[in-house]
C-alpha positions as a Markdown table, in Angstrom:
| # | Residue | x | y | z |
|---|---|---|---|---|
| 1 | Met | 44.3 | -13.3 | -1.8 |
| 2 | Asn | 43.1 | -10.9 | 0.8 |
| 3 | Thr | 39.5 | -11.2 | -0.4 |
| 4 | Glu | 39.7 | -15.0 | -0.4 |
| 5 | Ser | 40.7 | -15.2 | 3.2 |
| 6 | Gln | 37.9 | -12.8 | 4.1 |
| 7 | Glu | 35.3 | -15.0 | 2.4 |
| 8 | Lys | 36.5 | -18.1 | 4.2 |
| 9 | Ser | 36.4 | -16.5 | 7.6 |
| 10 | Thr | 32.9 | -15.1 | 7.5 |
| 11 | Pro | 30.2 | -17.8 | 8.2 |
| 12 | Thr | 27.4 | -18.1 | 5.6 |
| 13 | Pro | 24.0 | -17.6 | 7.2 |
| 14 | Arg | 22.2 | -19.7 | 4.5 |
| 15 | Lys | 22.5 | -23.1 | 6.2 |
| 16 | Pro | 20.7 | -22.1 | 9.4 |
| 17 | Leu | 18.0 | -20.3 | 7.4 |
| 18 | Leu | 17.6 | -23.4 | 5.1 |
| 19 | Phe | 17.3 | -25.6 | 8.2 |
| 20 | Leu | 14.7 | -23.4 | 9.8 |
| 21 | Ala | 12.7 | -23.2 | 6.5 |
| 22 | Val | 12.7 | -27.0 | 6.2 |
| 23 | Leu | 11.7 | -27.3 | 9.9 |
| 24 | Ala | 8.9 | -24.8 | 9.5 |
| 25 | Gly | 7.7 | -26.6 | 6.4 |
| 26 | Leu | 7.6 | -29.9 | 8.2 |
| 27 | Leu | 5.8 | -28.4 | 11.2 |
| 28 | Leu | 3.2 | -26.9 | 8.8 |
| 29 | Leu | 2.8 | -30.3 | 7.1 |
| 30 | Leu | 2.3 | -32.1 | 10.4 |
| 31 | Ala | -0.2 | -29.4 | 11.6 |
| 32 | Tyr | -2.2 | -29.8 | 8.3 |
| 33 | Ala | -2.1 | -33.6 | 8.6 |
| 34 | Trp | -3.5 | -33.4 | 12.2 |
| 35 | Phe | -6.2 | -30.8 | 11.5 |
| 36 | Ser | -7.2 | -31.9 | 8.0 |
| 37 | Pro | -10.0 | -34.2 | 9.2 |
| 38 | Tyr | -11.5 | -31.2 | 11.0 |
| 39 | Leu | -11.5 | -29.3 | 7.7 |
| 40 | Thr | -13.2 | -32.2 | 6.0 |
| 41 | Leu | -15.8 | -32.3 | 8.8 |
| 42 | Arg | -16.5 | -28.6 | 8.3 |
| 43 | Gly | -16.8 | -29.1 | 4.5 |
| 44 | Ile | -19.2 | -32.0 | 4.9 |
| 45 | Gln | -21.3 | -30.0 | 7.4 |
| 46 | Gln | -21.6 | -27.0 | 5.1 |
| 47 | Ser | -22.4 | -29.2 | 2.1 |
| 48 | Ile | -25.2 | -31.0 | 4.0 |
| 49 | Gln | -26.6 | -27.8 | 5.4 |
| 50 | Arg | -26.7 | -26.3 | 1.9 |
| 51 | Asn | -28.3 | -29.6 | 0.6 |
| 52 | Asp | -25.6 | -29.7 | -2.1 |
| 53 | Pro | -25.0 | -33.3 | -3.2 |
| 54 | Ser | -22.4 | -32.2 | -5.8 |
| 55 | Ala | -20.3 | -30.6 | -3.1 |
| 56 | Leu | -20.6 | -33.7 | -1.0 |
| 57 | Glu | -19.0 | -35.8 | -3.8 |
| 58 | Arg | -15.8 | -34.0 | -3.0 |
| 59 | Tyr | -15.8 | -35.5 | 0.5 |
| 60 | Ile | -17.7 | -38.8 | 0.1 |
| 61 | Asp | -16.9 | -41.9 | -2.0 |
| 62 | Phe | -20.5 | -42.6 | -2.8 |
| 63 | Pro | -20.1 | -45.9 | -4.7 |
| 64 | Arg | -18.0 | -47.3 | -1.9 |
| 65 | Val | -20.3 | -46.0 | 0.8 |
| 66 | Arg | -23.4 | -47.5 | -1.0 |
| 67 | Glu | -21.7 | -50.9 | -1.4 |
| 68 | Ser | -20.5 | -51.2 | 2.2 |
| 69 | Leu | -23.9 | -50.1 | 3.5 |
| 70 | Lys | -25.7 | -52.7 | 1.3 |
| 71 | Ala | -23.4 | -55.4 | 2.7 |
| 72 | Asp | -23.9 | -54.2 | 6.3 |
| 73 | Leu | -27.7 | -54.1 | 5.9 |
| 74 | Asn | -27.8 | -57.5 | 4.3 |
| 75 | Arg | -25.6 | -58.9 | 7.2 |
| 76 | Met | -28.0 | -57.3 | 9.8 |
| 77 | Leu | -31.1 | -58.8 | 8.1 |
| 78 | Val | -29.6 | -62.2 | 7.9 |
| 79 | Glu | -28.6 | -62.1 | 11.6 |
| 80 | Gln | -32.1 | -61.0 | 12.5 |
| 81 | Ala | -33.7 | -63.7 | 10.3 |
| 82 | Ser | -31.5 | -66.4 | 11.7 |
| 83 | Gln | -32.7 | -65.5 | 15.3 |
| 84 | Asp | -36.3 | -66.2 | 14.3 |
| 85 | Gln | -37.2 | -69.8 | 15.1 |
| 86 | Thr | -40.6 | -69.8 | 13.3 |
| 87 | Gly | -39.2 | -69.7 | 9.7 |
| 88 | Phe | -41.0 | -66.4 | 9.0 |
| 89 | Gly | -37.7 | -64.6 | 9.3 |
| 90 | Ala | -36.3 | -66.3 | 6.2 |
| 91 | Leu | -39.6 | -65.6 | 4.4 |
| 92 | Gly | -39.4 | -62.0 | 5.4 |
| 93 | Leu | -35.8 | -61.8 | 4.2 |
| 94 | Leu | -37.0 | -62.8 | 0.7 |
| 95 | Phe | -39.3 | -59.8 | 0.6 |
| 96 | Val | -37.1 | -57.3 | 2.3 |
| 97 | Ala | -33.8 | -58.0 | 0.5 |
| 98 | Pro | -34.8 | -56.4 | -2.8 |
| 99 | Leu | -35.7 | -53.2 | -0.9 |
| 100 | Ile | -32.1 | -52.8 | 0.3 |
| 101 | Asp | -31.1 | -50.8 | -2.8 |
| 102 | Gln | -34.0 | -48.3 | -2.2 |
| 103 | Leu | -33.2 | -48.0 | 1.5 |
| 104 | Val | -29.5 | -47.3 | 0.7 |
| 105 | Asn | -30.6 | -44.6 | -1.8 |
| 106 | Val | -32.6 | -42.9 | 0.9 |
| 107 | Leu | -29.8 | -43.0 | 3.5 |
| 108 | Val | -27.1 | -41.8 | 1.1 |
| 109 | Thr | -28.6 | -38.3 | 0.6 |
| 110 | Pro | -27.9 | -35.1 | 2.6 |
| 111 | Glu | -31.0 | -35.6 | 4.7 |
| 112 | Gly | -30.2 | -39.3 | 5.2 |
| 113 | Leu | -26.6 | -38.5 | 6.3 |
| 114 | Ala | -27.8 | -35.8 | 8.6 |
| 115 | Ser | -30.2 | -38.2 | 10.3 |
| 116 | Ile | -27.4 | -40.7 | 11.2 |
| 117 | Gly | -27.1 | -41.1 | 15.0 |
| 118 | Thr | -30.0 | -38.8 | 15.7 |
| 119 | Gly | -32.9 | -41.3 | 15.7 |
| 120 | Gln | -34.7 | -39.3 | 13.0 |
| 121 | Glu | -36.2 | -40.9 | 9.9 |
| 122 | Pro | -33.7 | -40.5 | 7.0 |
| 123 | Gln | -36.2 | -38.6 | 4.7 |
| 124 | Lys | -36.9 | -36.1 | 7.5 |
| 125 | Gly | -33.4 | -35.6 | 8.8 |
| 126 | Asp | -32.8 | -32.1 | 10.1 |
| 127 | Leu | -30.0 | -30.6 | 8.0 |
| 128 | Glu | -28.9 | -28.4 | 10.9 |
| 129 | Ala | -28.3 | -31.5 | 13.1 |
| 130 | Val | -24.8 | -31.8 | 11.5 |
| 131 | Arg | -23.7 | -28.9 | 13.6 |
| 132 | Asp | -23.7 | -31.4 | 16.5 |
| 133 | Trp | -21.3 | -33.8 | 14.8 |
| 134 | Arg | -18.0 | -34.6 | 16.4 |
| 135 | Leu | -14.8 | -36.2 | 15.2 |
| 136 | Lys | -13.3 | -39.3 | 16.8 |
| 137 | Arg | -9.9 | -40.4 | 15.6 |
| 138 | Glu | -9.3 | -44.1 | 15.1 |
| 139 | Gly | -5.6 | -43.9 | 14.3 |
| 140 | Phe | -3.6 | -41.7 | 12.0 |
| 141 | Ser | -5.5 | -42.5 | 8.9 |
| 142 | Arg | -9.1 | -43.1 | 10.1 |
| 143 | Ala | -11.7 | -41.0 | 11.8 |
| 144 | Leu | -15.4 | -41.3 | 12.6 |
| 145 | Leu | -17.8 | -38.4 | 12.2 |
| 146 | His | -20.7 | -38.9 | 14.6 |
| 147 | His | -23.5 | -37.1 | 16.3 |
| 148 | Lys | -22.6 | -35.9 | 19.8 |
| 149 | Asp | -25.3 | -38.2 | 21.3 |
| 150 | Asn | -24.3 | -41.4 | 19.5 |
| 151 | Pro | -20.5 | -41.9 | 19.1 |
| 152 | Ser | -20.9 | -45.4 | 17.8 |
| 153 | Glu | -22.7 | -44.6 | 14.5 |
| 154 | Gly | -21.6 | -42.2 | 11.8 |
| 155 | Leu | -19.4 | -41.6 | 8.8 |
| 156 | Leu | -16.1 | -43.4 | 8.7 |
| 157 | Met | -13.4 | -41.4 | 6.9 |
| 158 | Glu | -10.0 | -42.5 | 5.6 |
| 159 | Arg | -7.0 | -40.5 | 4.7 |
| 160 | Arg | -6.3 | -40.2 | 1.0 |
| 161 | Gly | -3.0 | -38.5 | 0.6 |
| 162 | Leu | -3.4 | -35.2 | 2.4 |
| 163 | Asn | -7.2 | -35.3 | 2.1 |
| 164 | Trp | -9.9 | -37.3 | 3.8 |
| 165 | Lys | -12.9 | -39.1 | 2.2 |
| 166 | Val | -15.9 | -40.8 | 3.7 |
| 167 | Val | -15.8 | -44.5 | 2.7 |
| 168 | Arg | -18.4 | -46.1 | 4.9 |
| 169 | Leu | -21.6 | -45.4 | 7.0 |
| 170 | Gln | -21.2 | -47.1 | 10.3 |
| 171 | Val | -24.7 | -48.0 | 11.6 |
| 172 | Asn | -25.5 | -50.4 | 14.4 |
| 173 | Thr | -29.2 | -50.6 | 14.0 |
| 174 | Leu | -31.6 | -50.8 | 11.1 |
| 175 | Pro | -33.6 | -47.7 | 10.3 |
| 176 | Lys | -37.3 | -47.9 | 11.0 |
């Protein structure tokens, strides 16, 4: 009986340690959730600088990016053609629309991605220009990677679980 009364009177240090471990785990999870888009930005920058399309596949949902870019470019072309009063805009749209796929294939390359927001031609994008990219959060599950001189155009990322993936190219003007 004597040992039973001793065990009941001494507090067990396991509960506070378990609480601290759970709290530390939650803090680490929150820190990772906050900084994970910056890790993705770093991975994209390194993949583009190395001109490594296979490494970019880890960070970019290429089929979704291509489809959204095609839709955006088609929308821009239709808007520009509708502003033309002479009728040549609609005629030009007939000739330009089939070239959209080729333009998308040029833009969705390491060089093309590096040229976004810089004013450079997509085929001649400076791969080192990605060092000047910044991250702008658009809520908890979206972020925009953009060139420091053009915060309105760039790569739109969405959270996928604990990771991030580029799902769209946000462009405001047609490339020349």
